[in-house]
N, C-alpha and C positions, 0 to 999 in steps of 0.2 A: 316527432314534430307534432305540435298541438294545432289542431285544425279549428278554425272559427267558422261557424255556420250561422246563417240567418234565414230561417224558414227554407232550408234546403239549398240556398244559394251559396256558391263558392265565394269566399272572401277575396279581397284584393291580394292579400299576402299569398294565398293558395294559387291564384291566377298567375301571379308573377313567377312563382316557382315552376308552374307548369310551362310557361313561356320559356323560361331559362333552360329547362330540361330539353324541351323540343328544339330550341335553337342549338344547344350543344350537340345533340344527336345529329341534326340535319347538317351541321357544318363541320363535322369530323368524319373523314373518310374511313376511319377505323371501324365505326359502327356499320357503315354501308357495305364495306368489303367483307366483314366477318359475321354478320348476323342477318338472317333473312326476314325476320318480322319485328314489329314494334315491341313486343313483349321481351324478346331476347335483347334488343337494343337497350330497353329501359333497365333490365337487370345488369347488363354490362356497364351502363352509365352509373347506376347505383353503386356497384362494386368499386368503380374507379373514383367516385366522388364522395360518397357518403360513408360507406363501410370502413374505409381505410383510415 
């Protein structure tokens, strides 16, 4: 994924992706029931959504 930055600020595209990931993780009980911290939840989200 190419990141666009303007003087250290996160672009709108990056912000939208962050919001999507956070929303997906918060609204799927799979992550809440199986992973204890945000790092583990993100890795699990990544493996389910990006890597495959």
